[in-house]
Predicted model as a PDB file, atoms N, CA, C, CB and O in Angstrom, pLDDT in the B-factor column:
MODEL        1                                                                  
ATOM      1  N   UNK A   1    -109.918 -42.361-104.566  1.00 88.00           N  
ATOM      2  CA  UNK A   1    -109.328 -42.217-103.257  1.00 88.00           C  
ATOM      3  C   UNK A   1    -110.408 -41.917-102.208  1.00 88.00           C  
ATOM      4  CB  UNK A   1    -108.269 -41.113-103.275  1.00 88.00           C  
ATOM      5  O   UNK A   1    -110.379 -42.463-101.105  1.00 88.00           O  
ATOM      6  N   UNK A   2    -111.339 -41.061-102.556  1.00 90.00           N  
ATOM      7  CA  UNK A   2    -112.403 -40.741-101.606  1.00 90.00           C  
ATOM      8  C   UNK A   2    -113.279 -41.971-101.371  1.00 90.00           C  
ATOM      9  CB  UNK A   2    -113.258 -39.555-102.120  1.00 90.00           C  
ATOM     10  O   UNK A   2    -113.733 -42.224-100.255  1.00 90.00           O  
ATOM     11  N   UNK A   3    -113.503 -42.716-102.431  1.00 92.00           N  
ATOM     12  CA  UNK A   3    -114.292 -43.934-102.293  1.00 92.00           C  
ATOM     13  C   UNK A   3    -113.590 -44.922-101.359  1.00 92.00           C  
ATOM     14  CB  UNK A   3    -114.535 -44.577-103.671  1.00 92.00           C  
ATOM     15  O   UNK A   3    -114.246 -45.568-100.541  1.00 92.00           O  
ATOM     16  N   UNK A   4    -112.277 -45.045-101.471  1.00 92.00           N  
ATOM     17  CA  UNK A   4    -111.517 -45.938-100.595  1.00 92.00           C  
ATOM     18  C   UNK A   4    -111.613 -45.474 -99.146  1.00 92.00           C  
ATOM     19  CB  UNK A   4    -110.043 -46.006-101.037  1.00 92.00           C  
ATOM     20  O   UNK A   4    -111.781 -46.285 -98.236  1.00 92.00           O  
ATOM     21  N   UNK A   5    -111.506 -44.172 -98.941  1.00 90.00           N  
ATOM     22  CA  UNK A   5    -111.631 -43.617 -97.597  1.00 90.00           C  
ATOM     23  C   UNK A   5    -113.030 -43.875 -97.041  1.00 90.00           C  
ATOM     24  CB  UNK A   5    -111.329 -42.107 -97.604  1.00 90.00           C  
ATOM     25  O   UNK A   5    -113.188 -44.244 -95.877  1.00 90.00           O  
ATOM     26  N   UNK A   6    -114.024 -43.681 -97.875  1.00 88.00           N  
ATOM     27  CA  UNK A   6    -115.404 -43.930 -97.454  1.00 88.00           C  
ATOM     28  C   UNK A   6    -115.592 -45.400 -97.073  1.00 88.00           C  
ATOM     29  CB  UNK A   6    -116.390 -43.537 -98.576  1.00 88.00           C  
ATOM     30  O   UNK A   6    -116.192 -45.690 -96.038  1.00 88.00           O  
ATOM     31  N   UNK A   7    -115.100 -46.315 -97.873  1.00 87.00           N  
ATOM     32  CA  UNK A   7    -115.221 -47.754 -97.565  1.00 87.00           C  
ATOM     33  C   UNK A   7    -114.461 -48.119 -96.296  1.00 87.00           C  
ATOM     34  CB  UNK A   7    -114.701 -48.599 -98.739  1.00 87.00           C  
ATOM     35  O   UNK A   7    -114.929 -48.933 -95.499  1.00 87.00           O  
ATOM     36  N   UNK A   8    -113.296 -47.519 -96.111  1.00 87.00           N  
ATOM     37  CA  UNK A   8    -112.509 -47.789 -94.910  1.00 87.00           C  
ATOM     38  C   UNK A   8    -113.255 -47.317 -93.663  1.00 87.00           C  
ATOM     39  CB  UNK A   8    -111.132 -47.103 -95.001  1.00 87.00           C  
ATOM     40  O   UNK A   8    -113.333 -48.039 -92.669  1.00 87.00           O  
ATOM     41  N   UNK A   9    -113.805 -46.097 -93.720  1.00 88.00           N  
ATOM     42  CA  UNK A   9    -114.575 -45.587 -92.586  1.00 88.00           C  
ATOM     43  C   UNK A   9    -115.831 -46.418 -92.338  1.00 88.00           C  
ATOM     44  CB  UNK A   9    -114.957 -44.130 -92.821  1.00 88.00           C  
ATOM     45  O   UNK A   9    -116.231 -46.633 -91.194  1.00 88.00           O  
ATOM     46  N   UNK A  10    -116.434 -46.873 -93.404  1.00 86.00           N  
ATOM     47  CA  UNK A  10    -117.631 -47.708 -93.284  1.00 86.00           C  
ATOM     48  C   UNK A  10    -117.310 -49.024 -92.574  1.00 86.00           C  
ATOM     49  CB  UNK A  10    -118.232 -47.989 -94.674  1.00 86.00           C  
ATOM     50  O   UNK A  10    -118.105 -49.495 -91.761  1.00 86.00           O  
ATOM     51  N   UNK A  11    -116.164 -49.616 -92.870  1.00 83.00           N  
ATOM     52  CA  UNK A  11    -115.798 -50.882 -92.206  1.00 83.00           C  
ATOM     53  C   UNK A  11    -115.445 -50.646 -90.735  1.00 83.00           C  
ATOM     54  CB  UNK A  11    -114.606 -51.551 -92.935  1.00 83.00           C  
ATOM     55  O   UNK A  11    -115.706 -51.503 -89.891  1.00 83.00           O  
ATOM     56  N   UNK A  12    -114.856 -49.496 -90.427  1.00 86.00           N  
ATOM     57  CA  UNK A  12    -114.481 -49.216 -89.039  1.00 86.00           C  
ATOM     58  C   UNK A  12    -115.707 -48.918 -88.185  1.00 86.00           C  
ATOM     59  CB  UNK A  12    -113.502 -48.039 -88.977  1.00 86.00           C  
ATOM     60  O   UNK A  12    -115.846 -49.454 -87.086  1.00 86.00           O  
ATOM     61  N   UNK A  13    -116.594 -48.066 -88.688  1.00 88.00           N  
ATOM     62  CA  UNK A  13    -117.730 -47.607 -87.899  1.00 88.00           C  
ATOM     63  C   UNK A  13    -119.028 -48.346 -88.206  1.00 88.00           C  
ATOM     64  CB  UNK A  13    -117.932 -46.147 -88.123  1.00 88.00           C  
ATOM     65  O   UNK A  13    -120.061 -48.049 -87.605  1.00 88.00           O  
ATOM     66  N   UNK A  14    -118.993 -49.287 -89.114  1.00 87.00           N  
ATOM     67  CA  UNK A  14    -120.194 -50.034 -89.469  1.00 87.00           C  
ATOM     68  C   UNK A  14    -120.520 -51.081 -88.404  1.00 87.00           C  
ATOM     69  CB  UNK A  14    -120.019 -50.704 -90.837  1.00 87.00           C  
ATOM     70  O   UNK A  14    -119.724 -51.341 -87.502  1.00 87.00           O  
ATOM     71  N   UNK A  15    -121.682 -51.662 -88.528  1.00 89.00           N  
ATOM     72  CA  UNK A  15    -122.105 -52.721 -87.610  1.00 89.00           C  
ATOM     73  C   UNK A  15    -121.260 -53.965 -87.862  1.00 89.00           C  
ATOM     74  CB  UNK A  15    -123.623 -53.039 -87.782  1.00 89.00           C  
ATOM     75  O   UNK A  15    -121.153 -54.412 -89.004  1.00 89.00           O  
ATOM     76  N   UNK A  16    -120.660 -54.530 -86.822  1.00 89.00           N  
ATOM     77  CA  UNK A  16    -119.827 -55.720 -87.033  1.00 89.00           C  
ATOM     78  C   UNK A  16    -120.686 -56.930 -87.408  1.00 89.00           C  
ATOM     79  CB  UNK A  16    -119.000 -56.030 -85.767  1.00 89.00           C  
ATOM     80  O   UNK A  16    -121.871 -56.999 -87.083  1.00 89.00           O  
ATOM     81  N   UNK A  17    -120.066 -57.861 -88.087  1.00 90.00           N  
ATOM     82  CA  UNK A  17    -120.771 -59.079 -88.479  1.00 90.00           C  
ATOM     83  C   UNK A  17    -121.015 -59.945 -87.245  1.00 90.00           C  
ATOM     84  CB  UNK A  17    -119.967 -59.866 -89.551  1.00 90.00           C  
ATOM     85  O   UNK A  17    -120.340 -59.775 -86.230  1.00 90.00           O  
ATOM     86  N   UNK A  18    -121.962 -60.862 -87.318  1.00 95.00           N  
ATOM     87  CA  UNK A  18    -122.180 -61.770 -86.187  1.00 95.00           C  
ATOM     88  C   UNK A  18    -120.923 -62.570 -85.835  1.00 95.00           C  
ATOM     89  CB  UNK A  18    -123.324 -62.727 -86.502  1.00 95.00           C  
ATOM     90  O   UNK A  18    -120.665 -62.852 -84.665  1.00 95.00           O  
ATOM     91  N   UNK A  19    -120.153 -62.928 -86.850  1.00 95.00           N  
ATOM     92  CA  UNK A  19    -118.920 -63.674 -86.595  1.00 95.00           C  
ATOM     93  C   UNK A  19    -117.916 -62.829 -85.811  1.00 95.00           C  
ATOM     94  CB  UNK A  19    -118.297 -64.141 -87.917  1.00 95.00           C  
ATOM     95  O   UNK A  19    -117.255 -63.325 -84.898  1.00 95.00           O  
ATOM     96  N   UNK A  20    -117.805 -61.546 -86.175  1.00 92.00           N  
ATOM     97  CA  UNK A  20    -116.887 -60.654 -85.474  1.00 92.00           C  
ATOM     98  C   UNK A  20    -117.345 -60.449 -84.028  1.00 92.00           C  
ATOM     99  CB  UNK A  20    -116.785 -59.296 -86.205  1.00 92.00           C  
ATOM    100  O   UNK A  20    -116.525 -60.407 -83.110  1.00 92.00           O  
ATOM    101  N   UNK A  21    -118.646 -60.323 -83.835  1.00 94.00           N  
ATOM    102  CA  UNK A  21    -119.166 -60.156 -82.477  1.00 94.00           C  
ATOM    103  C   UNK A  21    -118.923 -61.414 -81.640  1.00 94.00           C  
ATOM    104  CB  UNK A  21    -120.669 -59.828 -82.516  1.00 94.00           C  
ATOM    105  O   UNK A  21    -118.566 -61.327 -80.466  1.00 94.00           O  
ATOM    106  N   UNK A  22    -119.119 -62.576 -82.253  1.00 97.00           N  
ATOM    107  CA  UNK A  22    -118.881 -63.838 -81.542  1.00 97.00           C  
ATOM    108  C   UNK A  22    -117.408 -63.984 -81.185  1.00 97.00           C  
ATOM    109  CB  UNK A  22    -119.341 -65.036 -82.394  1.00 97.00           C  
ATOM    110  O   UNK A  22    -117.072 -64.448 -80.096  1.00 97.00           O  
ATOM    111  N   UNK A  23    -116.525 -63.587 -82.108  1.00 97.00           N  
ATOM    112  CA  UNK A  23    -115.092 -63.661 -81.845  1.00 97.00           C  
ATOM    113  C   UNK A  23    -114.699 -62.768 -80.675  1.00 97.00           C  
ATOM    114  CB  UNK A  23    -114.302 -63.270 -83.091  1.00 97.00           C  
ATOM    115  O   UNK A  23    -113.932 -63.179 -79.804  1.00 97.00           O  
ATOM    116  N   UNK A  24    -115.232 -61.530 -80.655  1.00 96.00           N  
ATOM    117  CA  UNK A  24    -114.935 -60.615 -79.543  1.00 96.00           C  
ATOM    118  C   UNK A  24    -115.441 -61.184 -78.225  1.00 96.00           C  
ATOM    119  CB  UNK A  24    -115.564 -59.233 -79.795  1.00 96.00           C  
ATOM    120  O   UNK A  24    -114.753 -61.109 -77.206  1.00 96.00           O  
ATOM    121  N   UNK A  25    -116.637 -61.750 -78.243  1.00 97.00           N  
ATOM    122  CA  UNK A  25    -117.202 -62.322 -77.024  1.00 97.00           C  
ATOM    123  C   UNK A  25    -116.365 -63.510 -76.549  1.00 97.00           C  
ATOM    124  CB  UNK A  25    -118.661 -62.755 -77.257  1.00 97.00           C  
ATOM    125  O   UNK A  25    -116.154 -63.682 -75.349  1.00 97.00           O  
ATOM    126  N   UNK A  26    -115.889 -64.327 -77.490  1.00 98.00           N  
ATOM    127  CA  UNK A  26    -115.030 -65.457 -77.143  1.00 98.00           C  
ATOM    128  C   UNK A  26    -113.739 -64.971 -76.493  1.00 98.00           C  
ATOM    129  CB  UNK A  26    -114.713 -66.297 -78.391  1.00 98.00           C  
ATOM    130  O   UNK A  26    -113.309 -65.523 -75.480  1.00 98.00           O  
ATOM    131  N   UNK A  27    -113.126 -63.954 -77.062  1.00 98.00           N  
ATOM    132  CA  UNK A  27    -111.886 -63.412 -76.495  1.00 98.00           C  
ATOM    133  C   UNK A  27    -112.130 -62.817 -75.110  1.00 98.00           C  
ATOM    134  CB  UNK A  27    -111.290 -62.345 -77.429  1.00 98.00           C  
ATOM    135  O   UNK A  27    -111.310 -62.997 -74.210  1.00 98.00           O  
ATOM    136  N   UNK A  28    -113.226 -62.122 -74.932  1.00 98.00           N  
ATOM    137  CA  UNK A  28    -113.565 -61.579 -73.612  1.00 98.00           C  
ATOM    138  C   UNK A  28    -113.763 -62.702 -72.600  1.00 98.00           C  
ATOM    139  CB  UNK A  28    -114.836 -60.711 -73.695  1.00 98.00           C  
ATOM    140  O   UNK A  28    -113.328 -62.596 -71.453  1.00 98.00           O  
ATOM    141  N   UNK A  29    -114.417 -63.773 -73.025  1.00 98.00           N  
ATOM    142  CA  UNK A  29    -114.645 -64.911 -72.132  1.00 98.00           C  
ATOM    143  C   UNK A  29    -113.334 -65.556 -71.713  1.00 98.00           C  
ATOM    144  CB  UNK A  29    -115.542 -65.948 -72.806  1.00 98.00           C  
ATOM    145  O   UNK A  29    -113.175 -65.953 -70.559  1.00 98.00           O  
ATOM    146  N   UNK A  30    -112.398 -65.663 -72.641  1.00 98.00           N  
ATOM    147  CA  UNK A  30    -111.081 -66.229 -72.314  1.00 98.00           C  
ATOM    148  C   UNK A  30    -110.356 -65.362 -71.287  1.00 98.00           C  
ATOM    149  CB  UNK A  30    -110.221 -66.370 -73.587  1.00 98.00           C  
ATOM    150  O   UNK A  30    -109.740 -65.877 -70.354  1.00 98.00           O  
ATOM    151  N   UNK A  31    -110.434 -64.039 -71.468  1.00 98.00           N  
ATOM    152  CA  UNK A  31    -109.784 -63.135 -70.513  1.00 98.00           C  
ATOM    153  C   UNK A  31    -110.432 -63.242 -69.133  1.00 98.00           C  
ATOM    154  CB  UNK A  31    -109.850 -61.681 -71.018  1.00 98.00           C  
ATOM    155  O   UNK A  31    -109.735 -63.265 -68.119  1.00 98.00           O  
ATOM    156  N   UNK A  32    -111.756 -63.306 -69.092  1.00 98.00           N  
ATOM    157  CA  UNK A  32    -112.455 -63.415 -67.812  1.00 98.00           C  
ATOM    158  C   UNK A  32    -112.143 -64.746 -67.126  1.00 98.00           C  
ATOM    159  CB  UNK A  32    -113.971 -63.271 -68.019  1.00 98.00           C  
ATOM    160  O   UNK A  32    -112.015 -64.799 -65.903  1.00 98.00           O  
ATOM    161  N   UNK A  33    -112.020 -65.819 -67.909  1.00 98.00           N  
ATOM    162  CA  UNK A  33    -111.644 -67.111 -67.334  1.00 98.00           C  
ATOM    163  C   UNK A  33    -110.250 -67.039 -66.728  1.00 98.00           C  
ATOM    164  CB  UNK A  33    -111.704 -68.218 -68.401  1.00 98.00           C  
ATOM    165  O   UNK A  33    -110.021 -67.562 -65.637  1.00 98.00           O  
ATOM    166  N   UNK A  34    -109.329 -66.405 -67.417  1.00 98.00           N  
ATOM    167  CA  UNK A  34    -107.972 -66.259 -66.897  1.00 98.00           C  
ATOM    168  C   UNK A  34    -107.977 -65.484 -65.580  1.00 98.00           C  
ATOM    169  CB  UNK A  34    -107.076 -65.552 -67.926  1.00 98.00           C  
ATOM    170  O   UNK A  34    -107.260 -65.844 -64.647  1.00 98.00           O  
ATOM    171  N   UNK A  35    -108.779 -64.426 -65.500  1.00 98.00           N  
ATOM    172  CA  UNK A  35    -108.890 -63.672 -64.248  1.00 98.00           C  
ATOM    173  C   UNK A  35    -109.454 -64.543 -63.135  1.00 98.00           C  
ATOM    174  CB  UNK A  35    -109.772 -62.432 -64.443  1.00 98.00           C  
ATOM    175  O   UNK A  35    -108.970 -64.503 -62.004  1.00 98.00           O  
ATOM    176  N   UNK A  36    -110.476 -65.330 -63.453  1.00 98.00           N  
ATOM    177  CA  UNK A  36    -111.097 -66.194 -62.444  1.00 98.00           C  
ATOM    178  C   UNK A  36    -110.126 -67.281 -61.979  1.00 98.00           C  
ATOM    179  CB  UNK A  36    -112.379 -66.837 -63.004  1.00 98.00           C  
ATOM    180  O   UNK A  36    -110.072 -67.594 -60.790  1.00 98.00           O  
ATOM    181  N   UNK A  37    -109.367 -67.851 -62.900  1.00 98.00           N  
ATOM    182  CA  UNK A  37    -108.377 -68.865 -62.524  1.00 98.00           C  
ATOM    183  C   UNK A  37    -107.292 -68.265 -61.636  1.00 98.00           C  
ATOM    184  CB  UNK A  37    -107.745 -69.490 -63.779  1.00 98.00           C  
ATOM    185  O   UNK A  37    -106.844 -68.899 -60.681  1.00 98.00           O  
ATOM    186  N   UNK A  38    -106.878 -67.057 -61.949  1.00 98.00           N  
ATOM    187  CA  UNK A  38    -105.886 -66.372 -61.122  1.00 98.00           C  
ATOM    188  C   UNK A  38    -106.433 -66.119 -59.725  1.00 98.00           C  
ATOM    189  CB  UNK A  38    -105.462 -65.047 -61.772  1.00 98.00           C  
ATOM    190  O   UNK A  38    -105.729 -66.320 -58.735  1.00 98.00           O  
ATOM    191  N   UNK A  39    -107.675 -65.682 -59.639  1.00 98.00           N  
ATOM    192  CA  UNK A  39    -108.294 -65.436 -58.334  1.00 98.00           C  
ATOM    193  C   UNK A  39    -108.422 -66.734 -57.539  1.00 98.00           C  
ATOM    194  CB  UNK A  39    -109.675 -64.784 -58.508  1.00 98.00           C  
ATOM    195  O   UNK A  39    -108.198 -66.747 -56.329  1.00 98.00           O  
ATOM    196  N   UNK A  40    -108.781 -67.822 -58.218  1.00 98.00           N  
ATOM    197  CA  UNK A  40    -108.899 -69.111 -57.527  1.00 98.00           C  
ATOM    198  C   UNK A  40    -107.545 -69.585 -57.014  1.00 98.00           C  
ATOM    199  CB  UNK A  40    -109.504 -70.167 -58.461  1.00 98.00           C  
ATOM    200  O   UNK A  40    -107.437 -70.094 -55.898  1.00 98.00           O  
ATOM    201  N   UNK A  41    -106.514 -69.413 -57.836  1.00 98.00           N  
ATOM    202  CA  UNK A  41    -105.164 -69.800 -57.422  1.00 98.00           C  
ATOM    203  C   UNK A  41    -104.737 -69.003 -56.185  1.00 98.00           C  
ATOM    204  CB  UNK A  41    -104.156 -69.579 -58.578  1.00 98.00           C  
ATOM    205  O   UNK A  41    -104.163 -69.561 -55.250  1.00 98.00           O  
ATOM    206  N   UNK A  42    -105.019 -67.710 -56.186  1.00 98.00           N  
ATOM    207  CA  UNK A  42    -104.691 -66.863 -55.049  1.00 98.00           C  
ATOM    208  C   UNK A  42    -105.471 -67.310 -53.813  1.00 98.00           C  
ATOM    209  CB  UNK A  42    -104.989 -65.388 -55.370  1.00 98.00           C  
ATOM    210  O   UNK A  42    -104.901 -67.409 -52.727  1.00 98.00           O  
ATOM    211  N   UNK A  43    -106.768 -67.580 -53.969  1.00 98.00           N  
ATOM    212  CA  UNK A  43    -107.595 -68.006 -52.839  1.00 98.00           C  
ATOM    213  C   UNK A  43    -107.112 -69.340 -52.279  1.00 98.00           C  
ATOM    214  CB  UNK A  43    -109.065 -68.114 -53.263  1.00 98.00           C  
ATOM    215  O   UNK A  43    -107.067 -69.518 -51.062  1.00 98.00           O  
ATOM    216  N   UNK A  44    -106.751 -70.275 -53.149  1.00 98.00           N  
ATOM    217  CA  UNK A  44    -106.226 -71.563 -52.688  1.00 98.00           C  
ATOM    218  C   UNK A  44    -104.938 -71.368 -51.884  1.00 98.00           C  
ATOM    219  CB  UNK A  44    -105.969 -72.499 -53.886  1.00 98.00           C  
ATOM    220  O   UNK A  44    -104.742 -72.003 -50.848  1.00 98.00           O  
ATOM    221  N   UNK A  45    -104.069 -70.489 -52.372  1.00 98.00           N  
ATOM    222  CA  UNK A  45    -102.811 -70.218 -51.657  1.00 98.00           C  
ATOM    223  C   UNK A  45    -103.082 -69.587 -50.298  1.00 98.00           C  
ATOM    224  CB  UNK A  45    -101.902 -69.297 -52.491  1.00 98.00           C  
ATOM    225  O   UNK A  45    -102.430 -69.934 -49.313  1.00 98.00           O  
ATOM    226  N   UNK A  46    -104.029 -68.672 -50.238  1.00 98.00           N  
ATOM    227  CA  UNK A  46    -104.356 -68.031 -48.963  1.00 98.00           C  
ATOM    228  C   UNK A  46    -104.959 -69.030 -47.987  1.00 98.00           C  
ATOM    229  CB  UNK A  46    -105.320 -66.865 -49.182  1.00 98.00           C  
ATOM    230  O   UNK A  46    -104.684 -68.962 -46.790  1.00 98.00           O  
ATOM    231  N   UNK A  47    -105.774 -69.951 -48.474  1.00 98.00           N  
ATOM    232  CA  UNK A  47    -106.345 -70.977 -47.595  1.00 98.00           C  
ATOM    233  C   UNK A  47    -105.235 -71.855 -47.009  1.00 98.00           C  
ATOM    234  CB  UNK A  47    -107.369 -71.848 -48.367  1.00 98.00           C  
ATOM    235  O   UNK A  47    -105.240 -72.153 -45.815  1.00 98.00           O  
ATOM    236  N   UNK A  48    -104.297 -72.263 -47.843  1.00 98.00           N  
ATOM    237  CA  UNK A  48    -103.182 -73.084 -47.353  1.00 98.00           C  
ATOM    238  C   UNK A  48    -102.357 -72.303 -46.334  1.00 98.00           C  
ATOM    239  CB  UNK A  48    -102.284 -73.546 -48.528  1.00 98.00           C  
ATOM    240  O   UNK A  48    -101.948 -72.854 -45.312  1.00 98.00           O  
ATOM    241  N   UNK A  49    -102.115 -71.043 -46.605  1.00 98.00           N  
ATOM    242  CA  UNK A  49    -101.357 -70.208 -45.677  1.00 98.00           C  
ATOM    243  C   UNK A  49    -102.068 -70.111 -44.331  1.00 98.00           C  
ATOM    244  CB  UNK A  49    -101.145 -68.807 -46.266  1.00 98.00           C  
ATOM    245  O   UNK A  49    -101.442 -70.281 -43.284  1.00 98.00           O  
ATOM    246  N   UNK A  50    -103.370 -69.839 -44.354  1.00 98.00           N  
ATOM    247  CA  UNK A  50    -104.125 -69.687 -43.106  1.00 98.00           C  
ATOM    248  C   UNK A  50    -104.221 -71.013 -42.353  1.00 98.00           C  
ATOM    249  CB  UNK A  50    -105.532 -69.145 -43.395  1.00 98.00           C  
ATOM    250  O   UNK A  50    -104.160 -71.023 -41.124  1.00 98.00           O  
ATOM    251  N   UNK A  51    -104.370 -72.128 -43.065  1.00 98.00           N  
ATOM    252  CA  UNK A  51    -104.399 -73.430 -42.399  1.00 98.00           C  
ATOM    253  C   UNK A  51    -103.077 -73.703 -41.679  1.00 98.00           C  
ATOM    254  CB  UNK A  51    -104.690 -74.548 -43.418  1.00 98.00           C  
ATOM    255  O   UNK A  51    -103.066 -74.178 -40.544  1.00 98.00           O  
ATOM    256  N   UNK A  52    -101.965 -73.398 -42.352  1.00 98.00           N  
ATOM    257  CA  UNK A  52    -100.654 -73.593 -41.734  1.00 98.00           C  
ATOM    258  C   UNK A  52    -100.478 -72.655 -40.543  1.00 98.00           C  
ATOM    259  CB  UNK A  52     -99.532 -73.365 -42.763  1.00 98.00           C  
ATOM    260  O   UNK A  52     -99.911 -73.046 -39.522  1.00 98.00           O  
ATOM    261  N   UNK A  53    -100.954 -71.433 -40.667  1.00 98.00           N  
ATOM    262  CA  UNK A  53    -100.861 -70.469 -39.572  1.00 98.00           C  
ATOM    263  C   UNK A  53    -101.657 -70.955 -38.363  1.00 98.00           C  
ATOM    264  CB  UNK A  53    -101.367 -69.086 -40.023  1.00 98.00           C  
ATOM    265  O   UNK A  53    -101.173 -70.892 -37.233  1.00 98.00           O  
ATOM    266  N   UNK A  54    -102.860 -71.433 -38.597  1.00 98.00           N  
ATOM    267  CA  UNK A  54    -103.686 -71.938 -37.493  1.00 98.00           C  
ATOM    268  C   UNK A  54    -103.028 -73.136 -36.836  1.00 98.00           C  
ATOM    269  CB  UNK A  54    -105.088 -72.317 -37.992  1.00 98.00           C  
ATOM    270  O   UNK A  54    -103.015 -73.242 -35.610  1.00 98.00           O  
ATOM    271  N   UNK A  55    -102.488 -74.029 -37.628  1.00 98.00           N  
ATOM    272  CA  UNK A  55    -101.801 -75.210 -37.075  1.00 98.00           C  
ATOM    273  C   UNK A  55    -100.602 -74.786 -36.218  1.00 98.00           C  
ATOM    274  CB  UNK A  55    -101.333 -76.155 -38.219  1.00 98.00           C  
ATOM    275  O   UNK A  55    -100.395 -75.300 -35.119  1.00 98.00           O  
ATOM    276  N   UNK A  56     -99.826 -73.849 -36.738  1.00 98.00           N  
ATOM    277  CA  UNK A  56     -98.638 -73.385 -36.010  1.00 98.00           C  
ATOM    278  C   UNK A  56     -99.026 -72.692 -34.707  1.00 98.00           C  
ATOM    279  CB  UNK A  56     -97.812 -72.431 -36.885  1.00 98.00           C  
ATOM    280  O   UNK A  56     -98.426 -72.959 -33.666  1.00 98.00           O  
ATOM    281  N   UNK A  57    -100.013 -71.812 -34.749  1.00 98.00           N  
ATOM    282  CA  UNK A  57    -100.410 -71.087 -33.546  1.00 98.00           C  
ATOM    283  C   UNK A  57    -101.086 -71.993 -32.527  1.00 98.00           C  
ATOM    284  CB  UNK A  57    -101.336 -69.946 -33.909  1.00 98.00           C  
ATOM    285  O   UNK A  57    -100.916 -71.808 -31.322  1.00 98.00           O  
ATOM    286  N   UNK A  58    -101.854 -72.975 -33.003  1.00 98.00           N  
ATOM    287  CA  UNK A  58    -102.483 -73.932 -32.093  1.00 98.00           C  
ATOM    288  C   UNK A  58    -101.415 -74.745 -31.362  1.00 98.00           C  
ATOM    289  CB  UNK A  58    -103.441 -74.868 -32.865  1.00 98.00           C  
ATOM    290  O   UNK A  58    -101.509 -74.959 -30.154  1.00 98.00           O  
ATOM    291  N   UNK A  59    -100.404 -75.196 -32.100  1.00 97.00           N  
ATOM    292  CA  UNK A  59     -99.316 -75.954 -31.475  1.00 97.00           C  
ATOM    293  C   UNK A  59     -98.561 -75.079 -30.482  1.00 97.00           C  
ATOM    294  CB  UNK A  59     -98.350 -76.503 -32.545  1.00 97.00           C  
ATOM    295  O   UNK A  59     -98.189 -75.544 -29.405  1.00 97.00           O  
ATOM    296  N   UNK A  60     -98.336 -73.831 -30.832  1.00 97.00           N  
ATOM    297  CA  UNK A  60     -97.639 -72.921 -29.932  1.00 97.00           C  
ATOM    298  C   UNK A  60     -98.426 -72.718 -28.633  1.00 97.00           C  
ATOM    299  CB  UNK A  60     -97.400 -71.574 -30.622  1.00 97.00           C  
ATOM    300  O   UNK A  60     -97.868 -72.793 -27.538  1.00 97.00           O  
ATOM    301  N   UNK A  61     -99.713 -72.464 -28.771  1.00 96.00           N  
ATOM    302  CA  UNK A  61    -100.535 -72.244 -27.577  1.00 96.00           C  
ATOM    303  C   UNK A  61    -100.664 -73.520 -26.747  1.00 96.00           C  
ATOM    304  CB  UNK A  61    -101.927 -71.739 -27.977  1.00 96.00           C  
ATOM    305  O   UNK A  61    -100.681 -73.464 -25.517  1.00 96.00           O  
ATOM    306  N   UNK A  62    -100.753 -74.651 -27.409  1.00 96.00           N  
ATOM    307  CA  UNK A  62    -100.825 -75.921 -26.681  1.00 96.00           C  
ATOM    308  C   UNK A  62     -99.549 -76.131 -25.856  1.00 96.00           C  
ATOM    309  CB  UNK A  62    -101.035 -77.106 -27.666  1.00 96.00           C  
ATOM    310  O   UNK A  62     -99.606 -76.524 -24.690  1.00 96.00           O  
ATOM    311  N   UNK A  63     -98.418 -75.866 -26.474  1.00 94.00           N  
ATOM    312  CA  UNK A  63     -97.136 -76.002 -25.773  1.00 94.00           C  
ATOM    313  C   UNK A  63     -97.017 -74.989 -24.633  1.00 94.00           C  
ATOM    314  CB  UNK A  63     -95.968 -75.822 -26.757  1.00 94.00           C  
ATOM    315  O   UNK A  63     -96.531 -75.323 -23.551  1.00 94.00           O  
ATOM    316  N   UNK A  64     -97.459 -73.757 -24.875  1.00 93.00           N  
ATOM    317  CA  UNK A  64     -97.370 -72.709 -23.870  1.00 93.00           C  
ATOM    318  C   UNK A  64     -98.268 -73.020 -22.664  1.00 93.00           C  
ATOM    319  CB  UNK A  64     -97.751 -71.358 -24.484  1.00 93.00           C  
ATOM    320  O   UNK A  64     -97.879 -72.759 -21.525  1.00 93.00           O  
ATOM    321  N   UNK A  65     -99.432 -73.558 -22.897  1.00 92.00           N  
ATOM    322  CA  UNK A  65    -100.337 -73.881 -21.774  1.00 92.00           C  
ATOM    323  C   UNK A  65     -99.852 -75.100 -21.005  1.00 92.00           C  
ATOM    324  CB  UNK A  65    -101.767 -74.128 -22.285  1.00 92.00           C  
ATOM    325  O   UNK A  65    -100.105 -75.204 -19.805  1.00 92.00           O  
ATOM    326  N   UNK A  66     -99.161 -76.027 -21.667  1.00 90.00           N  
ATOM    327  CA  UNK A  66     -98.596 -77.183 -20.951  1.00 90.00           C  
ATOM    328  C   UNK A  66     -97.464 -76.761 -20.030  1.00 90.00           C  
ATOM    329  CB  UNK A  66     -98.091 -78.238 -21.944  1.00 90.00           C  
ATOM    330  O   UNK A  66     -97.303 -77.311 -18.940  1.00 90.00           O  
ATOM    331  N   UNK A  67     -96.683 -75.787 -20.467  1.00 85.00           N  
ATOM    332  CA  UNK A  67     -95.564 -75.321 -19.645  1.00 85.00           C  
ATOM    333  C   UNK A  67     -96.056 -74.571 -18.431  1.00 85.00           C  
ATOM    334  CB  UNK A  67     -94.633 -74.434 -20.458  1.00 85.00           C  
ATOM    335  O   UNK A  67     -95.416 -74.633 -17.381  1.00 85.00           O  
ATOM    336  N   UNK A  68     -97.160 -73.870 -18.529  1.00 78.00           N  
ATOM    337  CA  UNK A  68     -97.711 -73.101 -17.415  1.00 78.00           C  
ATOM    338  C   UNK A  68     -98.524 -73.961 -16.469  1.00 78.00           C  
ATOM    339  CB  UNK A  68     -98.565 -71.976 -17.933  1.00 78.00           C  
ATOM    340  O   UNK A  68     -98.808 -73.523 -15.354  1.00 78.00           O  
ATOM    341  N   UNK A  69     -98.906 -75.148 -16.858  1.00 70.00           N  
ATOM    342  CA  UNK A  69     -99.743 -75.989 -16.003  1.00 70.00           C  
ATOM    343  C   UNK A  69     -98.975 -76.772 -14.990  1.00 70.00           C  
ATOM    344  CB  UNK A  69    -100.526 -76.920 -16.824  1.00 70.00           C  
ATOM    345  O   UNK A  69     -99.566 -77.518 -14.210  1.00 70.00           O  
TER     346      UNK A  69                                                      
ENDMDL                                                                          
END                                                                             
């Protein structure tokens, strides 16, 4: 039983294999890519929103200046 406990602790606190390290790095990369894709999607949406806002306000000001002229 003590030997089993020792082996279990050794696997938990021991140096991970290169394969395990590569797997962790791959999973981290996938998570970071997902964050970057989410940020890009948000930025694209904000650009579309601001473009529409500028178009709307430009048309409003153009109409307002024509009425005052």
